RODO-2510 file (C-alpha; in nm, 4 decimals, decimal comma):
residues 214
     n   res          X          Y          Z
     1     m     6,0497    -2,2478     3,3307
     2     k     5,9096    -2,5873     3,4810
     3     f     5,8717    -2,6484     3,8543
     4     l     5,8166    -2,9747     4,0244
     5     v     5,6100    -2,8085     4,3717
     6     l     5,5762    -3,0285     4,7015
     7     t     5,4745    -2,9570     5,0339
     8     d     5,4108    -3,1319     5,3645
     9     l     5,6138    -3,4411     5,3542
    10     h     5,6002    -3,4610     5,7311
    11     q     5,9017    -3,6886     5,7407
    12     k     5,7161    -3,9741     5,5571
    13     t     6,0599    -4,0925     5,4184
    14     e     5,9267    -4,4212     5,2235
    15     n     5,7888    -4,1483     4,9739
    16     i     6,1358    -3,9958     4,8793
    17     p     6,1395    -4,2474     4,6038
    18     w     5,8348    -4,1457     4,4574
    19     i     5,9540    -3,7671     4,4766
    20     n     6,2689    -3,8642     4,3030
    21     s     6,0803    -4,0765     4,0272
    22     l     5,8773    -3,7348     3,9650
    23     v     6,2183    -3,5636     3,9367
    24     d     6,3235    -3,8153     3,6765
    25     e     5,9784    -3,7989     3,4703
    26     y     5,9615    -3,4258     3,4469
    27     s     6,3021    -3,3122     3,4833
    28     p     6,1865    -2,9720     3,6344
    29     d     6,4174    -2,6747     3,6384
    30     a     6,3917    -2,6669     4,0090
    31     l     6,1863    -2,8368     4,2896
    32     l     5,9805    -2,5791     4,5093
    33     y     5,9262    -2,7030     4,8512
    34     l     5,6749    -2,5165     5,0227
    35     g     5,7557    -2,6589     5,3883
    36     d     5,6982    -2,9090     5,6609
    37     v     5,9762    -3,1358     5,5713
    38     t     5,9667    -3,3028     5,9137
    39     d     5,6805    -3,3391     6,1661
    40     l     5,8024    -3,1722     6,4459
    41     g     6,1521    -3,3068     6,4159
    42     t     6,5064    -3,1874     6,4013
    43     c     6,7233    -2,9891     6,1595
    44     v     6,9201    -3,2551     6,1028
    45     q     6,6448    -3,4783     5,9869
    46     a     6,5447    -3,1858     5,7400
    47     k     6,8576    -3,1922     5,6036
    48     d     6,9064    -3,5726     5,5792
    49     i     6,5491    -3,5753     5,3920
    50     l     6,6449    -3,2717     5,1518
    51     s     6,9842    -3,4481     5,0670
    52     s     6,8266    -3,7554     4,9485
    53     i     6,6071    -3,5743     4,6965
    54     k     6,7611    -3,5233     4,3526
    55     g     6,7848    -3,1873     4,1698
    56     r     6,7781    -2,8354     4,2524
    57     k     6,5623    -2,7728     4,5492
    58     i     6,4334    -2,4258     4,6756
    59     v     6,3067    -2,4916     5,0174
    60     l     6,0811    -2,3049     5,2810
    61     p     6,0442    -2,4089     5,6322
    62     g     5,6995    -2,5132     5,7479
    63     n     5,5430    -2,4291     6,0736
    64     c     5,6274    -2,7838     6,1844
    65     d     5,9918    -2,7505     6,1142
    66     p     6,2555    -2,6039     6,3615
    67     r     6,3017    -2,2168     6,3540
    68     d     6,6697    -2,2649     6,2606
    69     t     6,6001    -2,4971     5,9625
    70     p     6,6738    -2,2080     5,7095
    71     s     7,0497    -2,2067     5,8189
    72     e     7,1008    -2,5487     5,8978
    73     i     6,9715    -2,6726     5,5352
    74     s     7,1868    -2,4558     5,3156
    75     s     7,4423    -2,6865     5,2410
    76     v     7,1892    -2,9182     5,0656
    77     a     6,9240    -2,6902     4,9551
    78     e     6,8586    -2,3209     4,8467
    79     d     6,6845    -2,1670     5,1537
    80     l     6,4083    -1,9024     5,0380
    81     h     6,2611    -1,7792     5,3895
    82     g     6,2471    -1,4206     5,3490
    83     k     6,4510    -1,4235     5,0411
    84     s     6,4149    -1,4058     4,6755
    85     i     6,5913    -1,5540     4,3861
    86     e     6,5626    -1,4991     4,0043
    87     i     6,5321    -1,8200     3,7989
    88     g     6,5125    -1,8081     3,4010
    89     g     6,3926    -1,4591     3,4389
    90     i     6,0973    -1,5304     3,6793
    91     y     6,1413    -1,3466     4,0290
    92     i     6,0428    -1,5573     4,3140
    93     a     5,9777    -1,4337     4,6914
    94     g     5,9243    -1,6658     4,9503
    95     l     5,8225    -1,6775     5,3097
    96     g     5,8290    -1,9969     5,5479
    97     g     5,6437    -2,0591     5,8761
    98     g     5,2815    -2,0832     5,9565
    99     n     5,0588    -1,7760     6,0678
   100     i     4,9271    -1,7970     6,4465
   101     s     4,7277    -2,0955     6,5083
   102     p     4,5694    -2,2604     6,8406
   103     f     4,8567    -2,5454     6,7992
   104     n     5,1617    -2,3262     6,9087
   105     s     5,3658    -2,5201     6,6369
   106     p     5,7418    -2,4345     6,6380
   107     f     5,7255    -2,1957     6,3511
   108     e     5,4530    -1,9629     6,3851
   109     l     5,4522    -1,5953     6,2596
   110     t     5,2291    -1,3051     6,3617
   111     e     5,0624    -1,1135     6,0809
   112     e     5,2783    -0,8146     6,1515
   113     e     5,5846    -1,0234     6,0763
   114     i     5,4637    -1,1818     5,7911
   115     d     5,4065    -0,8475     5,6257
   116     a     5,7189    -0,7204     5,7642
   117     k     5,9393    -1,0088     5,5930
   118     l     5,7305    -1,0465     5,2836
   119     r     5,6633    -0,6904     5,1764
   120     p     6,0137    -0,5865     5,1246
   121     i     6,0998    -0,8535     4,8845
   122     s     5,7747    -0,8342     4,6997
   123     r     5,7417    -0,7379     4,3382
   124     k     5,4574    -0,7025     4,0821
   125     g     5,3903    -1,0156     3,8847
   126     m     5,6295    -1,2253     4,1040
   127     l     5,6137    -1,5780     4,1730
   128     l     5,5210    -1,6254     4,5393
   129     m     5,6157    -1,9150     4,7563
   130     t     5,4644    -1,9509     5,1247
   131     h     5,4065    -2,2274     5,3411
   132     a     5,0757    -2,0724     5,4862
   133     p     4,7989    -1,9888     5,2398
   134     a     4,6412    -1,6535     5,1974
   135     y     4,3155    -1,5809     5,3792
   136     d     3,9958    -1,7387     5,1978
   137     t     4,2201    -1,9087     4,9595
   138     l     4,2958    -2,2860     4,9723
   139     d     4,2789    -2,2348     5,3328
   140     h     3,9770    -2,4123     5,4429
   141     i     3,9994    -2,6596     5,7204
   142     p     3,7078    -2,9534     5,7311
   143     s     3,4767    -2,7196     5,9469
   144     g     3,4741    -2,4877     5,6409
   145     v     3,6458    -2,2128     5,8353
   146     p     3,9253    -2,0083     5,6381
   147     v     4,2453    -2,0083     5,8636
   148     g     4,4830    -1,8563     5,6092
   149     s     4,7119    -1,5274     5,6307
   150     k     4,5467    -1,1893     5,5963
   151     a     4,8858    -1,0477     5,5360
   152     i     4,9620    -1,3128     5,2653
   153     r     4,6264    -1,2156     5,0979
   154     a     4,7031    -0,8556     5,1260
   155     i     5,0376    -0,9044     4,9543
   156     i     4,8686    -1,1140     4,6637
   157     d     4,6023    -0,8288     4,6132
   158     e     4,8417    -0,5426     4,6130
   159     f     5,1328    -0,7095     4,4201
   160     k     4,9183    -0,9510     4,2075
   161     p     5,1675    -1,2154     4,1614
   162     v     5,1392    -1,4480     3,8235
   163     l     5,1533    -1,7453     4,0645
   164     a     5,1079    -1,7896     4,4532
   165     l     5,2103    -2,1425     4,5935
   166     s     5,1164    -2,2532     4,9474
   167     g     5,0684    -2,5610     5,1570
   168     h     4,9942    -2,6205     5,5100
   169     i     4,6192    -2,7090     5,4653
   170     h     4,6177    -3,0563     5,3688
   171     e     4,2644    -3,0768     5,2754
   172     d     4,2045    -2,7759     5,0866
   173     y     4,4368    -2,8472     4,7823
   174     g     4,3690    -2,7233     4,4477
   175     i     4,4020    -2,4504     4,2053
   176     k     4,2065    -2,1119     4,2610
   177     d     4,2257    -1,7778     4,0426
   178     i     4,2427    -1,4498     4,2745
   179     g     4,2181    -1,1472     4,0452
   180     g     4,4159    -1,3014     3,8034
   181     t     4,6917    -1,4713     4,0305
   182     i     4,6850    -1,8518     3,9939
   183     c     4,6907    -1,9969     4,3594
   184     v     4,7890    -2,3609     4,3646
   185     n     4,8037    -2,5803     4,6972
   186     p     4,9381    -2,9258     4,5509
   187     g     4,8266    -3,1301     4,8543
   188     p     5,0726    -3,3101     5,0876
   189     a     5,3514    -3,5250     4,9780
   190     m     5,2856    -3,7289     5,2478
   191     d     4,9724    -3,8473     5,0541
   192     k     5,1660    -3,8511     4,7225
   193     r     5,0387    -3,5329     4,6017
   194     a     5,2409    -3,2815     4,3997
   195     a     5,1976    -3,0357     4,1225
   196     v     5,4201    -2,9616     3,7972
   197     i     5,3911    -2,6095     3,6993
   198     t     5,5096    -2,4273     3,3828
   199     v     5,5417    -2,0697     3,3574
   200     t     5,6060    -1,9145     3,0002
   201     d     5,5586    -1,5198     2,9398
   202     d     5,3349    -1,5009     3,2330
   203     q     5,1221    -1,7784     3,1206
   204     v     5,0759    -2,0497     3,3998
   205     a     4,9948    -2,4492     3,3325
   206     v     4,9254    -2,6561     3,6209
   207     k     4,9031    -3,0216     3,6473
   208     l     4,8057    -3,1749     3,9895
   209     i     4,9318    -3,5165     4,0817
   210     g     4,7718    -3,7163     4,3172
   211     p     4,7159    -4,1105     4,4105
   212     e     4,5881    -4,3272     4,1515
   213     g     4,2254    -4,2922     4,1362
   214     a     4,2114    -3,9696     4,3746
***
């Protein structure tokens, strides 16, 4: 299965043609969107943005999206917040929102809430989609401090997903192997970053896409 992975567009609608060009170029089985469609915007704006993106879209809300995003986008995309889905034999579990931060953004969850929502839908070897990264895993802000979720890290350590996708931290994009789990932060779509990921028989191939020369 081939997935186009995007996150953190933050309402930069001028990048939608670029996203659609990636859909045309790579013909993914689905687009996995990891949150922050808007930049403290409305559900109507989130819905309008998602409706203008081609193909099958499986979407999480981010910490900068409204709390009612999951229900409001259901007519134009597949919401995966606190839910699971199976595509081509691949089990995918998802959880949106951010862990608690000093910024008091609209969609934040405590570590206890993250665990309570994510653990019941987790399975060994799953594909895990979250907006927030796991603690000490592609979660370092420019000062070098890790700000990810310890609950998500515990889920990864216990269930060992074949692949764990996250966004949220714009600066710490890339790929990291945590005990056999391939963790990927594609980088923010607002900066024209994305990833194309192919999963075949528990083998994961990742291609990071970024601005020319970056």
